[in-house]
Backbone as JSON, one array per atom type, in Angstrom:
{
  "sequence": "XXXXXXXXXXXXXXXXXXXXXXXXXXXXXXXXXXXXXXXXXXXXXXXXXXXXXXXXXXXXXXXXXXXXXXXXXXXXXXXXXXXX",
  "N": [[0.27, 21.83, 33.74], [0.52, 19.96, 30.86], [-1.79, 20.19, 27.74], [-3.02, 18.5, 25.54], [-4.26, 17.68, 22.52], [-6.72, 14.98, 21.53], [-6.44, 13.49, 19.21], [-3.58, 13.98, 18.93], [-2.57, 12.96, 21.02], [-2.78, 10.48, 20.46], [-1.07, 9.96, 18.5], [1.38, 10.3, 19.76], [1.76, 8.83, 21.64], [3.63, 7.32, 23.83], [5.0, 9.42, 24.52], [3.67, 11.18, 25.94], [2.73, 9.48, 28.13], [5.03, 8.85, 29.33], [5.48, 11.8, 30.32], [3.24, 11.8, 31.94], [4.51, 10.4, 34.23], [5.68, 12.55, 35.58], [4.04, 14.84, 35.63], [0.37, 15.33, 35.4], [-1.31, 15.18, 32.37], [-3.26, 16.82, 30.38], [-6.03, 15.99, 27.94], [-7.88, 16.78, 25.23], [-10.63, 17.22, 23.65], [-12.44, 17.88, 20.66], [-12.08, 20.44, 21.58], [-12.55, 20.78, 24.22], [-11.73, 19.66, 27.63], [-11.09, 16.3, 27.99], [-10.0, 13.84, 29.38], [-7.59, 13.36, 32.04], [-4.53, 12.42, 32.23], [-2.65, 10.21, 34.57], [-0.05, 9.58, 36.51], [0.26, 5.87, 37.39], [1.22, 6.22, 40.14], [-0.1, 8.27, 41.28], [-2.47, 8.03, 40.94], [-2.87, 5.8, 42.69], [-2.62, 7.35, 45.11], [-4.44, 9.48, 45.08], [-7.19, 7.5, 44.88], [-6.46, 6.63, 47.44], [-7.1, 8.66, 49.28], [-8.9, 9.74, 48.42], [-10.84, 7.47, 49.22], [-10.43, 7.35, 52.27], [-11.86, 8.2, 55.4], [-12.92, 11.61, 56.88], [-14.14, 13.54, 57.91], [-16.55, 13.86, 60.45], [-19.88, 14.42, 61.17], [-19.75, 16.85, 59.87], [-17.44, 18.21, 61.04], [-14.1, 18.67, 60.35], [-11.54, 16.89, 60.24], [-8.36, 16.81, 62.36], [-6.43, 15.15, 61.6], [-7.38, 15.35, 58.76], [-6.41, 17.97, 58.04], [-3.83, 18.0, 58.73], [-3.15, 15.93, 56.48], [-3.62, 17.25, 54.41], [-2.4, 19.53, 54.16], [0.33, 18.72, 54.07], [0.33, 17.61, 51.5], [-0.48, 19.67, 50.02], [2.17, 21.08, 50.47], [3.76, 19.11, 49.37], [3.01, 19.75, 46.2], [3.5, 21.95, 45.69], [4.63, 23.55, 43.67], [2.95, 22.72, 41.56], [0.17, 23.68, 42.2], [0.86, 26.39, 42.52], [1.57, 27.18, 39.6], [-0.93, 26.44, 38.78], [-2.46, 28.44, 39.68], [-1.81, 30.28, 38.6]],
  "CA": [[-0.05, 21.17, 33.23], [0.13, 20.24, 29.47], [-2.7, 19.84, 27.22], [-3.08, 18.13, 24.1], [-5.74, 17.33, 21.62], [-7.01, 13.7, 21.54], [-5.25, 13.1, 17.94], [-2.29, 14.23, 18.99], [-2.32, 11.85, 22.08], [-2.93, 8.87, 19.8], [0.08, 9.76, 17.66], [2.41, 10.59, 20.51], [1.34, 8.08, 23.22], [4.92, 6.98, 24.57], [5.68, 10.56, 25.21], [2.67, 11.66, 26.74], [2.91, 8.45, 28.73], [6.53, 9.25, 30.02], [5.38, 13.08, 30.77], [2.13, 11.89, 32.88], [4.63, 10.21, 35.11], [6.14, 13.67, 35.97], [2.86, 15.44, 36.05], [-0.87, 15.37, 34.57], [-1.42, 15.37, 31.06], [-4.92, 16.66, 29.85], [-6.47, 15.31, 26.6], [-8.87, 17.45, 25.0], [-11.7, 16.37, 22.58], [-13.23, 18.91, 20.19], [-11.91, 21.49, 22.01], [-13.14, 20.26, 25.59], [-11.1, 18.81, 28.62], [-11.66, 14.9, 27.87], [-9.67, 13.07, 30.28], [-6.6, 13.56, 32.42], [-3.81, 10.82, 32.4], [-1.82, 10.67, 35.62], [0.58, 8.01, 36.81], [-0.27, 5.05, 38.52], [1.39, 6.63, 41.67], [-1.02, 9.59, 41.41], [-3.78, 7.54, 41.11], [-2.84, 5.02, 43.87], [-2.29, 8.36, 46.15], [-5.47, 9.61, 44.88], [-7.71, 6.69, 45.46], [-6.43, 6.62, 49.32], [-7.07, 9.95, 49.86], [-10.56, 9.58, 48.13], [-11.51, 6.48, 50.13], [-9.94, 7.64, 54.07], [-12.93, 9.44, 56.01], [-11.7, 12.44, 57.34], [-15.14, 14.26, 58.67], [-17.73, 13.48, 61.16], [-20.52, 15.09, 62.27], [-19.77, 18.11, 59.25], [-15.97, 18.66, 61.16], [-13.39, 18.4, 59.27], [-10.33, 16.23, 61.34], [-6.98, 17.32, 62.71], [-5.81, 14.32, 60.65], [-7.37, 15.89, 57.34], [-5.98, 19.12, 57.91], [-2.24, 17.82, 58.33], [-2.66, 15.54, 55.29], [-3.99, 18.18, 53.38], [-1.31, 20.63, 54.69], [1.27, 17.83, 53.35], [0.21, 17.54, 49.93], [-0.06, 21.18, 49.64], [3.7, 20.99, 50.37], [4.02, 18.13, 48.17], [2.35, 19.7, 45.07], [3.25, 23.62, 45.78], [4.94, 24.07, 42.18], [2.15, 22.65, 40.36], [-0.69, 24.63, 42.82], [1.24, 27.54, 42.06], [1.56, 26.96, 38.37], [-2.41, 26.38, 38.67], [-3.05, 29.69, 40.06], [-1.44, 31.92, 37.52]],
  "C": [[-0.34, 20.89, 31.36], [-1.02, 19.44, 29.12], [-2.22, 19.74, 25.87], [-4.19, 17.59, 23.6], [-5.9, 15.69, 21.63], [-6.2, 12.77, 20.27], [-3.79, 13.28, 18.32], [-1.55, 13.1, 19.99], [-2.12, 10.53, 21.5], [-1.53, 8.93, 18.92], [1.57, 9.86, 18.42], [2.28, 9.83, 22.3], [2.44, 7.69, 24.14], [5.2, 8.5, 25.21], [5.08, 11.28, 25.97], [2.55, 10.69, 28.17], [4.04, 9.0, 29.93], [6.27, 10.57, 30.71], [4.58, 12.98, 31.94], [2.94, 11.37, 34.18], [5.76, 11.36, 35.93], [4.83, 14.47, 36.63], [1.61, 15.16, 35.0], [-0.77, 15.8, 33.11], [-2.95, 15.25, 30.86], [-5.08, 16.81, 27.8], [-7.81, 16.62, 26.52], [-9.8, 16.84, 24.0], [-12.59, 17.39, 21.9], [-13.46, 19.86, 21.1], [-12.47, 21.82, 23.76], [-12.04, 19.49, 26.15], [-12.2, 17.57, 28.45], [-11.42, 13.84, 29.16], [-8.36, 13.52, 30.88], [-5.73, 12.29, 32.5], [-2.74, 11.05, 33.6], [-1.33, 9.15, 35.67], [0.04, 7.29, 37.64], [-0.17, 5.24, 39.87], [0.42, 6.94, 42.33], [-2.15, 8.76, 41.52], [-3.96, 6.81, 42.46], [-2.95, 6.09, 44.77], [-3.99, 9.11, 46.07], [-6.66, 9.09, 45.41], [-7.47, 6.28, 47.21], [-6.92, 7.54, 49.82], [-8.87, 9.98, 49.55], [-11.33, 8.82, 49.19], [-11.48, 6.71, 51.45], [-11.35, 8.65, 54.33], [-12.39, 10.16, 56.83], [-12.96, 13.15, 58.11], [-16.23, 13.08, 59.23], [-18.47, 14.4, 61.78], [-20.33, 16.45, 61.07], [-18.61, 19.0, 59.95], [-15.11, 18.29, 60.98], [-11.92, 18.06, 60.73], [-9.19, 16.72, 61.84], [-6.21, 16.54, 61.78], [-5.92, 14.95, 59.06], [-6.5, 16.71, 56.99], [-4.36, 18.72, 57.68], [-1.95, 16.92, 57.2], [-2.86, 16.36, 54.43], [-2.63, 19.27, 53.61], [0.26, 19.74, 53.97], [1.58, 17.51, 51.99], [0.22, 18.64, 49.37], [1.07, 21.62, 49.23], [4.16, 20.59, 49.47], [4.09, 18.93, 46.77], [2.95, 21.14, 45.07], [3.51, 24.48, 44.28], [3.76, 23.9, 41.44], [1.0, 23.22, 40.79], [-0.41, 25.79, 42.27], [0.94, 28.19, 40.5], [0.14, 27.14, 37.96], [-2.84, 27.9, 38.62], [-2.56, 30.83, 39.41], [-2.3, 32.17, 36.6]]
}
């Protein structure tokens, strides 16, 4: 995930908007993470995932584990990059 300062982001908004279509862009302010820019499709996916209810009575459902496994497979390269 690329990391840029807020001033760099402002100067090159178009380039980072395009980059966010491929992967999240982390924006820092005063040396601290401030926001992360993601594509509209990624945000919609996040909202759907966030709004669904997968657990009942403290137990994780099979549906949740299936969806989680699918998402981890889909984003394997990003997750491996973050783990380094």
